[in-house]
C-alpha positions in Angstrom: 51.7 142.8 -144.7 50.8 139.2 -145.7 53.0 136.1 -145.9 52.5 132.5 -146.8 55.2 130.0 -145.9 54.9 126.5 -147.4 51.2 126.3 -146.9 49.4 122.9 -147.6 45.6 122.4 -147.5 43.5 119.4 -148.5 39.7 118.8 -148.5 38.4 115.2 -148.3 41.8 113.9 -149.4 42.1 116.3 -152.4 45.1 118.5 -152.1 44.3 122.1 -153.0 47.3 124.0 -151.8 50.7 122.2 -152.1 53.4 124.2 -150.5 52.3 127.8 -151.3 54.8 130.5 -150.4 54.6 134.2 -151.3 54.4 137.6 -149.7 52.5 140.8 -150.3 54.2 144.1 -149.2 52.5 147.0 -147.6 50.7 149.0 -150.2 51.2 146.4 -153.0 48.6 145.1 -155.4 49.1 141.4 -156.1 46.8 139.7 -158.6 46.4 135.9 -158.3 45.5 134.1 -161.5 45.3 130.5 -162.5 42.9 127.8 -163.7 39.7 127.1 -161.9 40.0 124.9 -158.9 43.7 125.6 -158.3 43.3 127.2 -154.9 42.9 130.9 -155.5 39.9 131.6 -153.4 41.1 129.1 -150.8 44.2 131.2 -150.5 42.2 134.3 -149.7 40.2 132.5 -147.0 43.4 131.6 -145.2 44.3 135.3 -144.9 41.2 136.1 -142.9 41.1 132.9 -140.9 38.1 131.3 -142.6 40.4 128.4 -143.3 43.5 127.2 -141.4 46.4 125.5 -143.2 47.1 121.8 -142.6 50.7 122.7 -142.4 52.8 125.8 -143.0 52.1 129.3 -141.8 50.1 132.3 -142.9 51.2 135.6 -141.3 49.3 138.9 -141.4 50.7 142.1 -140.1 49.7 142.6 -136.4 46.7 144.9 -136.0 45.9 145.0 -139.7 42.3 145.7 -140.6 41.3 143.3 -143.5 38.3 143.9 -145.8 36.9 141.2 -148.0 35.0 141.7 -151.3 33.1 138.5 -152.0 32.5 137.3 -155.5 28.8 138.2 -155.7 29.1 141.3 -153.6 27.2 139.5 -150.8 24.8 142.4 -150.0 21.8 141.8 -147.8 18.7 142.3 -150.0 16.5 143.8 -147.3 19.0 146.5 -146.4 19.7 149.7 -148.5 23.2 150.3 -149.9 23.9 152.7 -147.0 22.7 150.1 -144.4 24.8 147.4 -146.0 27.9 149.5 -145.9 27.4 150.6 -142.3 26.8 147.1 -141.1 30.4 146.3 -140.1 30.7 149.4 -138.1 27.4 148.6 -136.2 28.4 145.0 -135.6 32.1 145.3 -134.7 32.6 148.8 -133.2 31.1 150.9 -130.4 31.0 154.1 -132.5 28.1 156.5 -132.2 25.5 157.0 -134.9 27.1 160.2 -136.1 30.6 158.7 -136.6 29.1 155.6 -138.3 27.2 157.9 -140.7 30.3 159.9 -141.4 32.5 156.9 -142.1 29.7 155.3 -144.2 29.4 158.4 -146.3 33.1 158.5 -146.7 33.2 154.9 -148.0 30.3 155.5 -150.4 32.0 158.6 -151.8 35.3 156.7 -152.2 33.5 154.2 -154.6 31.2 156.8 -156.2 27.9 155.5 -154.8 26.6 158.6 -152.9 23.5 158.8 -155.2 22.6 155.1 -154.8 22.9 155.1 -151.0 19.2 154.7 -150.3 18.5 152.2 -153.0 18.2 148.4 -152.4 20.5 145.9 -154.0 17.8 144.8 -156.5 17.5 148.4 -157.7 21.2 148.8 -158.8 23.4 147.3 -161.4 25.9 144.5 -161.0 28.8 146.9 -161.1 27.2 149.0 -158.4 26.7 145.9 -156.3 30.4 145.2 -156.5 31.2 148.8 -155.6 28.8 148.7 -152.6 30.5 145.5 -151.5 33.9 147.3 -151.8 32.6 150.3 -149.8 31.6 147.8 -147.0 35.0 146.2 -147.2 36.8 149.6 -146.7 34.4 151.3 -144.3 36.5 150.4 -141.2 39.4 152.1 -143.0 40.9 148.7 -144.0 44.7 148.4 -144.3 44.2 145.5 -146.9 41.4 144.4 -149.1 40.9 140.9 -150.5 39.0 140.7 -153.8 37.5 137.4 -154.9 36.8 137.8 -158.6 35.7 141.4 -158.4 34.7 141.7 -162.1 33.0 138.3 -162.6 29.8 138.7 -164.5 30.5 142.3 -165.5 30.8 143.8 -169.0 34.2 144.9 -170.1 33.5 148.6 -169.5 32.2 148.1 -166.0 35.1 145.7 -165.3 37.6 148.5 -166.2 35.8 150.8 -163.8 36.4 148.3 -161.0 40.0 147.9 -162.0 40.6 151.7 -161.9 38.9 151.8 -158.5 41.2 149.2 -157.1 44.2 151.2 -158.3 42.8 154.5 -157.1 42.0 153.2 -153.6 45.5 151.8 -153.4 47.0 155.1 -154.4 44.8 157.3 -152.2 44.6 155.1 -149.1 47.7 153.0 -149.5 45.5 149.9 -149.3 47.3 146.6 -149.8 45.3 144.5 -152.3 45.2 140.8 -153.0 43.0 140.2 -156.1 41.9 136.8 -157.3 40.9 137.2 -160.9 40.5 135.3 -164.2 41.1 138.5 -166.2 44.8 138.5 -167.0 44.6 141.6 -169.2 42.8 143.5 -166.4 45.4 142.3 -163.9 48.2 143.7 -166.1 46.5 147.1 -166.0 46.3 147.5 -162.2 48.6 145.0 -160.4 52.1 145.6 -159.2 52.8 141.8 -159.5 50.9 138.8 -160.9 51.1 135.4 -159.3 50.2 132.3 -161.2 48.8 129.3 -159.2 48.6 126.0 -160.9 47.9 122.6 -159.2 48.1 124.3 -155.8 51.6 125.6 -156.4 53.1 129.0 -157.2 54.5 128.9 -160.7 55.7 132.6 -160.9 55.2 135.9 -159.1 56.4 138.8 -161.3 55.6 142.2 -162.6 53.1 142.3 -165.5 55.8 142.9 -168.0 58.0 140.1 -166.7 54.9 137.8 -166.4 53.9 138.3 -170.0 57.4 137.8 -171.3 58.1 134.7 -169.1 59.5 131.5 -170.9 58.1 129.2 -168.2 55.9 126.7 -170.1 53.0 126.9 -167.6 53.0 130.7 -167.8 53.1 130.7 -171.6 50.3 128.2 -171.7 48.1 130.4 -169.3 48.9 133.6 -171.3 48.0 131.9 -174.6 44.8 130.5 -173.1 43.8 134.0 -171.7 44.4 135.7 -175.0 42.2 133.0 -176.7 39.4 133.7 -174.3 39.3 137.5 -175.1 
């Protein structure tokens, strides 16, 4: 579905990605973890073409529909939840009003937001904002969803709700998921594999169990630091 081959990217002479290579299979949930500033969000932006590599290649399955859940939800304050979710359909398709309404309701139901559909972003909780952003990301029946810190700023209970939602959407819709997160414990609960980025390089990509048991010094250091932050 998604493949990086020896990708390099620099900004103003500062190298952010230094030969990143990995792949995400159809229907897989891959969590990307690592210290701040190591290129996690930059990696996501390469997938959707917001950034282009200085060298190397990024390949996405031809015809794949990609949804993007931004860190803050990125809802438009002057639109209701329903209007925010339907926006991609209105802007990028020629569907009729009835089909747009049907797909919007389907996406809202998938994330459990039917009752909040006519509220404005300022009237709902942070967790609901994230769910509304996710509904907007999947409303075009996305094949893959990119999540940029989907639980940042949320309390632990709400964060677990988002984690369960990522896993449920993957199971029910076979959505390929690429999740940037600082929550290692959460990643272990929903990801098929966890990838550690450090200094712009892939240190390890492994199942949660293999990741937590790894003897690689950088992995052990990150695991220890994550446990200390809990």
